[in-house]
C-alpha positions as CSV (number, residue, x, y, z in Angstrom):
1,M,-11.2,-2.5,4.2
2,A,-12.4,-5.5,2.8
3,N,-10.1,-8.5,2.4
4,A,-8.8,-8.6,-1.4
5,G,-6.9,-11.9,-2.8
6,I,-4.0,-11.9,-4.5
7,V,-3.1,-12.1,-8.3
8,N,0.1,-11.7,-10.4
9,I,0.5,-8.0,-11.8
10,R,1.0,-9.4,-15.5
11,R,-2.3,-11.3,-15.1
12,D,-1.5,-12.7,-18.3
13,V,1.3,-14.9,-16.8
14,D,0.0,-18.1,-15.5
15,D,2.7,-18.9,-13.1
16,K,1.9,-19.1,-9.1
17,F,5.6,-18.4,-8.3
18,Y,5.5,-15.2,-10.3
19,R,7.7,-12.8,-8.1
20,Y,5.1,-9.6,-8.8
21,R,2.2,-9.3,-6.8
22,M,-0.6,-7.2,-6.1
23,P,-4.3,-7.2,-3.9
24,L,-7.2,-7.6,-6.7
25,L,-9.0,-4.8,-7.3
26,L,-12.1,-4.5,-5.4
27,T,-15.3,-2.1,-6.3
28,K,-18.6,-0.7,-4.0
29,I,-21.4,0.9,-5.8
30,E,-22.7,3.6,-3.5
31,G,-25.9,6.0,-4.3
32,K,-28.6,5.6,-6.6
33,G,-29.6,7.3,-9.3
34,N,-27.6,10.2,-11.1
35,G,-25.7,9.9,-7.9
36,I,-24.4,6.8,-8.3
37,K,-20.4,5.9,-7.9
38,T,-18.3,3.4,-7.7
39,V,-15.9,3.2,-4.8
40,I,-12.1,1.5,-5.0
41,P,-12.0,1.0,-1.4
42,N,-8.1,-0.7,-1.8
43,M,-7.2,1.2,-4.3
44,S,-4.4,3.1,-2.1
45,D,-3.0,-0.9,-1.7
46,V,-3.4,-1.9,-5.6
47,A,-1.2,1.3,-6.4
48,R,1.2,0.8,-3.6
49,A,2.3,-2.9,-5.1
50,L,2.3,-1.0,-8.7
51,S,4.8,1.8,-7.4
52,R,2.0,4.3,-8.7
53,P,0.1,7.3,-7.0
54,P,-3.3,6.3,-6.5
55,S,-4.4,9.2,-8.5
56,Y,-3.0,7.9,-11.9
57,I,-4.5,5.0,-11.6
58,T,-8.1,6.5,-11.1
59,K,-7.5,9.2,-13.7
60,F,-7.1,6.3,-15.9
61,F,-10.1,4.9,-15.5
62,G,-12.1,8.1,-15.8
63,C,-10.3,9.0,-19.2
64,E,-11.3,5.6,-20.2
65,L,-15.0,5.3,-19.1
66,G,-15.3,9.5,-19.8
67,A,-16.5,9.9,-16.4
68,Q,-15.6,11.9,-13.3
69,T,-13.2,10.8,-10.9
70,P,-13.2,12.5,-7.5
71,F,-10.6,11.4,-5.0
72,D,-9.6,12.3,-1.5
73,E,-6.3,11.5,-0.9
74,K,-6.2,12.6,2.5
75,N,-9.0,9.8,3.4
76,D,-7.8,7.5,1.1
77,R,-11.0,7.5,-1.0
78,Y,-11.2,7.0,-4.8
79,I,-14.2,7.2,-6.6
80,V,-15.4,6.7,-10.3
81,N,-18.7,8.2,-11.0
82,G,-21.1,6.1,-12.2
83,A,-21.7,2.3,-11.6
84,H,-18.7,0.5,-13.1
85,D,-18.4,-3.3,-12.8
86,A,-15.5,-5.1,-10.9
87,S,-14.5,-6.9,-13.6
88,R,-14.5,-4.0,-16.3
89,L,-12.3,-2.3,-14.1
90,R,-9.5,-5.0,-13.3
91,E,-9.6,-5.1,-17.4
92,L,-8.5,-1.4,-17.5
93,L,-6.3,-1.9,-14.8
94,D,-4.3,-4.3,-16.5
95,A,-4.5,-1.6,-19.8
96,F,-3.0,1.0,-17.4
97,I,0.1,-1.8,-16.2
98,D,0.6,-2.3,-19.9
99,K,0.9,1.6,-20.7
100,F,2.4,3.0,-17.7
101,I,4.1,0.1,-15.7
102,L,5.4,-2.5,-17.7
103,C,8.9,-2.0,-19.2
104,R,8.3,-2.4,-23.2
105,S,12.1,-4.1,-23.4
106,C,11.6,-7.0,-20.7
107,K,7.9,-6.5,-19.4
108,N,8.9,-6.3,-15.6
109,P,7.1,-4.3,-13.3
110,E,10.4,-2.8,-12.1
111,T,10.1,0.7,-13.6
112,D,9.9,4.4,-12.5
113,L,8.1,7.2,-14.1
114,V,10.8,9.7,-15.3
115,V,9.7,13.0,-16.9
116,V,12.6,14.7,-19.2
117,K,12.2,18.2,-20.5
118,N,13.8,18.9,-24.2
119,G,13.3,22.4,-24.4
120,R,9.8,23.4,-24.3
121,H,8.5,19.6,-24.5
122,E,8.3,17.4,-21.8
123,D,8.5,13.7,-22.6
124,I,7.9,10.8,-20.2
125,F,9.4,7.3,-20.0
126,R,9.8,4.0,-18.3
127,D,12.9,3.8,-16.6
128,C,13.5,-0.1,-16.1
129,K,15.5,-1.1,-12.7
130,A,15.9,-4.6,-14.1
131,C,17.5,-4.8,-17.8
132,G,18.3,-0.9,-17.6
133,E,16.2,0.2,-20.6
134,R,14.3,3.4,-20.8
135,T,11.5,3.1,-22.9
136,N,8.9,6.2,-23.7
137,I,5.5,6.1,-23.0
138,D,2.1,7.3,-25.7
139,M,2.5,10.7,-25.3
140,R,-1.0,11.0,-26.4
141,H,-3.0,9.2,-24.3
142,K,-5.2,11.6,-22.0
143,L,-3.4,10.6,-18.4
144,V,-0.1,12.5,-19.7
145,T,-1.9,15.7,-19.0
146,F,-2.5,14.7,-15.2
147,I,0.8,13.1,-15.0
148,L,2.6,16.4,-16.0
149,K,0.7,18.4,-13.8
150,N,1.1,16.4,-11.0
151,P,4.7,14.7,-11.8
152,P,6.1,11.8,-10.0
153,K,7.9,13.1,-6.5
154,N,11.3,11.9,-5.9
155,P,11.2,10.3,-2.3
156,K,14.8,11.8,-1.7
157,K,15.7,14.5,-3.0
158,S,19.7,15.0,-4.3
159,K,21.7,17.8,-2.0
160,K,21.3,20.4,-4.5
161,G,17.4,19.5,-4.6
162,K,17.8,19.0,-8.4
163,G,17.0,16.0,-10.5
164,D,19.7,14.4,-12.6
165,A,22.2,15.3,-14.9
166,N,19.7,15.3,-18.1
167,G,17.1,17.6,-16.2
168,A,15.2,14.4,-15.1
169,T,12.4,14.2,-12.2
170,N,13.0,10.8,-11.4
171,G,9.9,9.6,-8.9
172,N,8.5,6.1,-7.5
173,G,5.0,7.4,-7.6
174,G,4.5,7.0,-3.9
175,G,3.9,3.0,-3.9
176,V,6.1,0.6,-3.2
177,H,6.1,-3.1,-4.9
178,A,4.1,-5.9,-3.5
179,S,5.3,-8.7,-4.1
180,A,4.9,-9.5,-3.9
181,P,4.3,-11.6,-4.3
182,G,4.8,-11.0,-5.2
183,I,3.9,-9.2,-2.5
184,P,7.5,-8.2,-1.3
185,G,8.8,-5.5,0.8
186,H,12.5,-4.6,3.0
187,D,13.6,-5.1,5.8
188,E,16.8,-5.7,7.7
189,E,17.1,-9.3,6.8
190,D,17.3,-8.0,2.7
191,G,20.1,-5.9,2.5
192,A,23.6,-5.5,3.4
193,S,24.4,-9.3,4.0
194,D,23.6,-10.6,0.3
195,G,27.3,-9.9,-1.1
196,E,27.5,-7.3,-3.3
197,S,30.2,-4.5,-3.6
198,D,30.1,-1.2,-2.0
199,D,29.2,0.9,-4.5
200,E,26.8,3.7,-4.6
201,L,23.6,0.9,-4.9
202,T,24.9,-1.2,-2.7
203,K,25.1,1.8,0.2
204,K,21.4,3.1,-0.5
205,I,20.0,-0.7,0.1
206,K,21.9,-0.2,3.3
207,A,20.9,2.8,4.4
208,E,17.2,2.4,3.5
209,A,17.6,-1.3,4.8
210,A,18.3,0.2,8.3
211,E,15.8,3.1,7.8
212,L,13.4,0.9,7.4
213,A,14.0,-2.1,10.0
214,K,13.4,0.2,12.5
215,E,9.7,1.4,11.7
216,S,9.1,-2.6,11.0
217,K,10.2,-3.8,14.7
218,L,7.4,-5.0,16.7
219,G,7.5,-3.5,20.4
220,A,5.5,-3.1,23.1
221,E,3.5,-0.5,21.4
222,G,1.6,-3.2,19.2
223,W,1.5,-2.8,15.5
224,A,2.1,0.6,15.1
225,V,3.8,2.3,12.0
226,D,4.8,5.8,11.5
227,T,2.8,6.7,8.6
228,S,4.0,10.1,8.6
229,A,4.8,11.4,4.6
230,E,8.5,11.0,5.1
231,A,8.1,7.2,6.5
232,V,5.9,6.2,3.9
233,K,8.3,7.8,1.4
234,A,11.6,6.1,2.7
235,R,9.3,2.5,2.7
236,V,8.4,3.4,-0.7
237,K,12.4,4.1,-2.0
238,A,13.8,1.1,0.1
239,M,11.3,-1.5,-1.8
240,E,12.3,-0.3,-5.0
241,V,16.0,-0.2,-4.4
242,Q,15.7,-3.9,-3.1
243,M,13.6,-5.0,-6.1
244,G,16.0,-3.5,-8.6
245,A,18.8,-4.9,-6.8
246,M,17.5,-8.1,-6.7
247,S,16.9,-8.2,-10.4
248,L,20.5,-6.4,-11.0
249,G,22.5,-8.4,-8.9
250,S,22.2,-11.9,-11.2
251,T,26.0,-11.8,-11.3
252,G,28.2,-13.2,-8.5
253,G,25.0,-13.4,-6.2
254,D,23.7,-16.6,-4.4
255,D,20.7,-17.0,-6.9
256,D,21.8,-16.4,-10.2
257,G,19.0,-15.8,-12.5
258,S,15.1,-14.9,-11.8
259,E,12.0,-16.6,-10.3
260,D,9.8,-14.5,-12.2
261,G,9.2,-16.4,-16.1
262,A,7.3,-19.4,-16.3
263,D,10.6,-21.0,-17.8
264,S,12.8,-20.5,-15.4
265,P,14.3,-23.3,-13.4
266,Y,12.5,-22.4,-9.8
267,S,9.2,-22.6,-11.9
268,H,9.9,-25.7,-13.6
269,F,11.1,-27.0,-10.1
270,G,7.9,-26.0,-8.9
271,R,5.7,-27.5,-11.2
272,W,7.3,-30.7,-11.0
273,V,7.0,-31.1,-7.2
274,E,3.3,-29.9,-7.7
275,E,2.7,-32.6,-9.9
276,H,5.1,-35.5,-8.1
277,R,4.2,-34.9,-4.5
278,G,2.2,-38.2,-3.2
279,Q,3.1,-40.2,-5.2
280,D,4.6,-43.7,-4.7
281,G,8.3,-43.5,-5.0
282,I,8.4,-39.6,-5.0
283,G,10.2,-38.7,-1.6
284,S,12.8,-36.5,-0.2
285,A,15.6,-38.2,-2.7
286,Q,14.0,-37.9,-5.7
287,I,12.8,-34.2,-5.1
288,Y,16.5,-33.4,-4.4
289,K,17.8,-34.9,-7.7
290,K,15.2,-32.9,-9.5
291,A,16.7,-30.0,-8.0
292,E,20.1,-30.7,-8.6
293,E,19.0,-31.3,-12.3
294,L,17.9,-27.8,-12.6
295,G,20.9,-26.4,-10.8
296,V,19.0,-24.9,-8.1
297,E,19.6,-27.1,-5.4
298,K,22.1,-24.8,-3.1
299,K,19.5,-21.6,-4.0
300,H,17.6,-20.1,-1.6
301,K,14.7,-19.2,-3.9
302,A,14.3,-22.9,-4.4
303,V,13.5,-23.1,-0.8
304,L,11.1,-20.8,-1.2
305,V,9.0,-22.4,-4.0
306,L,9.6,-26.4,-2.6
307,V,7.8,-25.3,0.7
308,Q,4.8,-23.7,-1.7
309,A,5.0,-26.4,-4.1
310,L,4.9,-29.1,-1.8
311,F,3.2,-28.9,1.6
312,T,-0.6,-28.8,1.5
313,E,-2.9,-28.3,4.8
314,N,-1.3,-31.2,6.6
315,I,2.1,-29.4,6.5
316,E,2.7,-30.1,10.2
317,K,3.0,-33.7,9.6
318,E,4.3,-33.6,5.9
319,V,7.8,-31.7,7.7
320,D,8.5,-34.9,8.6
321,T,7.8,-36.9,5.7
322,Y,10.3,-34.5,3.8
323,N,12.9,-33.7,6.4
324,L,15.6,-35.3,4.4
325,V,15.0,-32.7,1.3
326,L,14.2,-29.8,3.8
327,T,17.5,-30.4,5.9
328,K,19.7,-31.0,2.6
329,M,18.6,-27.7,0.8
330,V,18.0,-25.7,4.2
331,T,22.1,-25.0,5.0
332,S,22.2,-21.2,6.0
333,E,20.5,-18.2,7.4
334,K,19.4,-17.5,4.0
335,H,17.8,-20.5,3.3
336,Q,15.9,-20.8,6.9
337,K,14.4,-17.3,6.0
338,A,13.3,-18.4,2.8
339,L,11.7,-21.5,4.2
340,L,10.0,-18.7,6.5
341,G,8.7,-17.1,3.6
342,G,7.4,-20.0,1.8
343,V,5.7,-20.3,5.2
344,E,4.1,-17.4,5.2
345,R,2.6,-17.6,1.7
346,L,1.5,-21.0,2.3
347,V,-0.7,-19.9,5.3
348,G,-0.9,-16.3,4.7
349,L,-2.1,-16.7,1.2
350,T,-2.9,-20.5,0.0
351,H,-4.2,-21.8,3.1
352,P,-5.5,-19.1,5.5
353,E,-7.1,-21.7,7.8
354,L,-3.9,-23.0,8.5
355,I,-2.7,-19.7,10.7
356,P,-3.9,-20.8,14.0
357,A,-1.6,-23.6,13.3
358,V,1.5,-21.3,12.6
359,P,3.1,-22.4,16.2
360,K,3.1,-26.2,15.7
361,I,4.1,-26.1,12.2
362,L,7.5,-24.0,13.5
363,M,7.3,-26.5,16.3
364,A,8.0,-29.5,13.4
365,L,10.5,-26.9,11.4
366,Y,12.6,-26.5,14.8
367,Q,12.4,-30.4,15.9
368,N,13.7,-31.4,13.2
369,D,16.6,-28.9,13.7
370,I,15.5,-27.3,10.3
371,L,15.3,-23.9,11.9
372,D,17.8,-22.2,14.5
373,E,16.2,-20.2,17.3
374,E,18.4,-17.0,16.4
375,V,16.4,-17.3,12.9
376,V,13.2,-18.2,14.1
377,T,13.1,-15.3,16.9
378,Q,14.2,-12.3,14.7
379,W,11.6,-13.5,12.3
380,G,8.8,-13.4,14.6
381,T,9.6,-10.0,16.1
382,H,10.2,-8.0,12.7
383,V,7.3,-7.4,10.0
384,S,8.4,-7.8,6.5
385,K,6.7,-7.2,3.4
386,K,9.7,-9.4,1.1
387,Y,7.2,-12.1,0.6
388,V,3.8,-11.5,1.5
389,D,1.3,-7.8,1.8
390,K,2.0,-6.5,5.6
391,E,-1.2,-7.3,7.2
392,T,-0.8,-11.3,6.2
393,S,2.7,-10.7,7.4
394,K,1.5,-9.2,10.9
395,K,-1.3,-11.8,11.1
396,V,1.3,-14.9,10.5
397,R,3.9,-13.8,13.2
398,K,1.3,-12.7,15.7
399,A,0.1,-16.6,15.5
400,S,3.3,-17.6,16.0
401,E,3.7,-15.7,19.3
402,P,2.8,-19.4,21.9
403,F,5.9,-20.8,20.2
404,L,8.3,-17.9,20.1
405,K,7.1,-18.0,24.0
406,W,7.9,-21.5,24.3
407,L,11.3,-20.5,22.9
408,E,12.4,-17.8,25.2
409,E,11.0,-19.9,28.5
410,A,12.9,-22.5,27.5
411,D,15.8,-20.4,27.4
412,E,15.0,-19.6,30.6
413,D,14.9,-23.1,32.2
414,E,18.2,-23.8,31.3
């Protein structure tokens, strides 16, 4: 598949620290004359980021364009008949996101489609895991008929094999949140240690996190990942639960609030650092003081933002320059993981030319006593979609192998 850029799920949000991210929709024109068609090679990746089946988006395009939309889920091939410009399909994707994904109340994309039966009628709602609101969709749209005939599936049925008490069929649409920034995914480092109480949601998070961690671990078999229907559905649910927990768990957690909005303290902090870095008199002390003013100096999300806003292609040398603020703000294992997540985004998305320099970057952080050996070793052997897409996560960790090998040999020498 062609390499796609990463964009905000809400393209109207001009914030580089917006959590919810997806691959930029790609198109490829094939055939000629009456047989000309537009193939969407990364439709599955886009759909996973939006937590909806690829068929929903493809059919939506067909409804809006008045075109046939043949698709082959088994071979991962999605087509819109006719020649259609990529920018036009991206505009239609924005419309799909607005109509079938974004919560009408909080405009958050963390929603599931829920089909509710009312007698002889069926209604479709967007169930938001961020604010808890359930908002209806426009049942007049042509896509509604297709959704009702192909309802979203629940990756884990209840013991009775039924929906909830209201007769609803809950589903995630066969995808996962990207995050991510926003890809972002869920592995063993994201679940049980965040301080939540052991209610049903937390138990579910722990169970799904443990299951996904086993599939994500890198072993002697290389980059192989279980792609069976059951495994995919497990990853889907783990992602949805984790994203919901991140938004709902804002009371009493480590990081109250969110990094999503343009007016959040994290976004203000990131913009300030980006605007002032390199100026005379702006060093570690000033950056930390700004973090204190915004009340984020102890938050691990602030470390994630700091790495992306502060460092450039000269990060290896800049680690020494800003060693003091890093030491001050990176005070726990969770902070270190956020730091590594920021490095993943910086070298994987912003400066991919830096991927070969990952060992040197890790060495600089390690020698400045900012990273612990145990944390970076665990990070290097577990692919995670929490901060970037899976392929980028693999590339960055693959590039880190010389440093990890050096750590291992150093231990043996001791």
